N, C-alpha and C positions, 0 to 999 in steps of 0.2 A: 779488674776488668780491663779490656782495650776499646780506647774509643773510633768509631765509624762515624761517616759523614749523615748515617741514620741511628746517631746513639752506639751505646757501650754493648762489648758482646763479651763471651767469656773468651778468653784467647784459648781455651783447649779445644774451641771448635771451629776455628781458622780454618781448619781443612789445607786442602792444596793452597800454595799461595806465590804470588809473585812478587818479589819484594820490592821491582824497581821499574815502574810503568807509565807514563805521563798520557793521560787523558786527552787534557787540552793544556799547551804552551805556548808562547810567545815570548820571542828576545825582547827585551825591553825596548821601545821606541814605538811598537805595533800598535799603538794606541794612537801615534800621529799618521795614520796608514788607514783610520777606518771608514775614509768617503768609500776605498775602493775595496779595502779587507773588511767588508762591513761583517755584523755582529747581530745574529738573527738568531733567539735564544733555541725556537724548537728545531732548527737545523742543526745547530751543534749537539744538542741533545740526542737527535735522530742519529746522527755520526757516532756522539760518544755510545748509546743503546746497540748498535751495530757492533762496536769494538769490543763491549763487554761480553755480547753472545758469543763470539768470536774465541774468547779467552775458557767462558765456560763451557763450551764445546769440547774444552781438552783436560774437565772438569775443575775447573780451578773456582776456590769459591772466595777467595780474597785477592786483593790488589791492593799494593802500599803504593798510592800516587805521590811522590816527595816534591812535587812541584813549588819552587819557592814564593815567595808572596809577590814577588814583584815579576814574576814569571806569567802571569795567566793564571792565578790561582785562582779560581771558581768554586764557590763549596753550592755553592745553589746548582750548578748543574751536575756537579758531581754527586750532591744528593738526589737529584732526576733521575739520572743514570742508574743510581742503585735502588731508588725506589723500583723501578719499572722494570729490575732485572731480576731484583735478589741480591746480586752481587757485595758482597761487601766492598766497600771503599775507605783505606785511610789516607787521610792527608798528611800535612805536614804545616809547619811553621817553620821560618827559617828563610834566608837570602841565598843569593847566588854569589860564586868568586868575583872579585873585582873586576876581572877584563869584560866580562859580559853580562852582570849586574847591574841594577840601576841604584849606581853609588853615591850620587851626588847632597840625598839626604841625608844620610847617616855619615858622610865624609865631612858635611859641613857641621852636623853637630859634634863631629871628634875631633873640630877644630876648638871648640865650645869645653870640648873636656868633660859632653855630657852623654855621649853616644853609646858607650858600653852599658851603662846604666838603663838608659831607655831601651837598647835590644835586651837586655834582661826583664824589663819591665814588661816590654812586647810576648816574649814568651809567656809568662806567668800567667798573663792576663787571656792572651788565648787559650795555652793549657787549661787553666783555672777556669774561666766562664765563656769560652767560645771565641770565633773570630768574627768581627764584624757586627758583634750583637744578635748575632744567630744564636747562639747556644751551641754550635756545633764545634765539636773541638777537637785539635790534630792528636794523632795519636803515634806521630815521630815528629824529631825537630832535624830540618835539614843544614848540613855543612857545606862547605865546598872551600876550597884553595886552588891557586893557579898552577901553571905548569911551572916546577922545578923551586916554586916556592911559596910557601906561607904568608902572605903579607900582613902588614900589623892591621890594617882594615877589616881582612879575612879572620886575623887571632881574635880581634873584638867579639867575633860571631862566637868563636869554638870557646872563651874563657865565659861567656854570660851563657853558652849552652849546657859546661858543665855546672853551671852555679844551678838550673833550673834543674836537669837533673836528680842534682843530688837535694832537691824539694821536691820534685815528684817521681823521681823515678822513670822519667820517659826516656825511650831509645832514641839512639841518634844516630843518623844514615848520612853519610858524607860522598861528595865528587869530589873526585881524584883528576884532575885534568890532564890528558891522556893519561892516566895511571900513575902517574908521578905524585912523589910525598905520602905515598901510604904509609910509611915506619914512619915518615916527620911527623903526619897528622896523629900516629897511633902516641907515639914519644909524647908530644903537645896536652894530648888528653889525660895520660898517666901524669905528666906534671900537676894537672890542674883537679887531677883525685877522680875522673871519670871513672863509672863502672865499664869494663869494659866489654863483661858479660851483654852489655846492651849497648854495644858499637857495633854500627856495618862500616865498614870502611869501603868505600864503593867504586865500582871502574876498574879493580883490579886488574879485570883481562885489560886493561890497556898497556898493562906490564908484561913483556914476555922472560924476562927474566925471574925464574922460579922462587929465586932468593929476596925478591922483592916480595912475593906471598907469606914466605915464609917466616920475615921477622915479622910482618903483622900478625900471624896468627900463632906465634910462639908466644907471641906478648897477649892473649887470649880472647881479641878481638876475632869477631867476624868477618869476611870478606864476601865482597859480592861480585861474582863473573857477568856481569849484567848486562853487557852491548850485545849480545850476539844477533847477528844479520846486520850489525852497523860496522860498516869492515872499508877500509879502503880513505877516508876521509876523517876529520876532524883527529887526526892521529890515533884513529881507529886500524888495531891488526886487522888482516883475516881469520875467517874463523878457524880455519886449519891452526893458527897460530895458536886459540885461545883451547884448541882441544889437548893441544900437546901439554900446556902448563894443566887442564884442568885433569888429563890423564895422570901427569905426576902425581897432581895432587891426593889424586883419591887413593892411588896408587901407595901414598904414605899414610893414609888415614886419618885424611882433615875433613873428610865428609859431614862431621858434626859444626862444623865452622864455616862452611861453604853456602850462598845463595847463586840463583842461578836464574836470571832475568834479562829483559831486552832493552831497556831503556827508550821503549820506542815514542817517538811522539805521535799520537793518532787524529788530533786535531790542533792545525795549527790557526793561532791568533793573527790577523793581517791575513793577507793574501796568503796562498797555498808558494812556498817554493818551489820554482821552475828547475827542473834538476837535470842538465846535459846526459844523454844516452848513456856516455861511460860511466856517471854516477848513476843513473839509476838503474842501471846493469849490477854495479855494486849492491844495491841498495833490495835489490828485489824480495830479497826474504827476510827483510826490516818489516817483522809482525810479530805481534804479542803470542801469534801460537807457533814461532818457528823451532823452537827447542824441542816441543812436544811432537811435533808433525817431520823432524828432520837431523837435527842433532842426535837427540835421547834413541831414539829408534838404531839410528846407523852407530850410537856407542854400545847398545847393548848388544847389537848384530857383533858386533868386535869383542865384546867380553871387556871392553873397558870399563862398565856401570853395571853393578846389577839392580835389583826391581829392591832391595831393599836402601842402596842408597840412595837412589831416587825418592824412596818414602822421607829418608830421611832429612834431605837437601830442604822439599817441597814443604813439606808436613812437620816433623817434629822442631825443626830448627824454628821455623817461626814462631810454632807454640813454646818453644822454651828461649828464645830472645825476648816473647810479650809478656811470660808466665813467671818464668822462675832463672834463678843465678844459674850457670854452669856449674 
């Protein structure tokens, strides 16, 4: 059974699944801007429901929301959105990468020599008994590494997560900063004894060298090309470059190890970012229905993908990830 924010469901019934979308997200520090970046539960819930309806209109039944603990994970809102819409939402336990996460708490404890064990205890408590006393349990662990390195701070979370996976069988989903360190993350997970059939190396579409993807795929992990529509900023390539990589991987027969998604942030904590016109133009399609409205129809028309491959990527792969070993 896979844990969702409204309780466990049979992984065989996940249906069409998006592997990486954020309903509510904020960079650490938003808590200090709540005078102007106000919090209204019903307003946020309404926006979350609007996003869920947009996703469901494309036939999606399940969304994995891997928002890290310190980036505004709000299980009460996620539960409210799921209950109002019927969309399955799977939340995460985990922390963001060192450069953009809330690092002082565990870095202080790292100096004391207790951090890694405490991280493991946090994972196990949330997976086993629930988050913040609610009984709502995460379905995945979120991990992250920096651009061109995995810092010792980040390695603590990777090591603790593998221990938790060995104990519970939970799925691990990672963030690769700008698509770097995917092969290195995979090697670290192998060294620690992770089950790679329950690992998704995320944001690999940030790498435009297909050899980076193949290094991960050949080890047996899944990859996520999960930032469609996010382009031209934060080191993200244009969708055209992603298409070249995806087409090559599909031609090589790797559809059984690929996930597609958008990594959208649909509701920001704090004040909404104000985007310059040039950036807003680049991000105009960064919506959680972009793949279904634009990318996949174009690929189908060109012959770059077929309906069977689409079903494999969005339905069968999710079932296999959460239900069985490949």
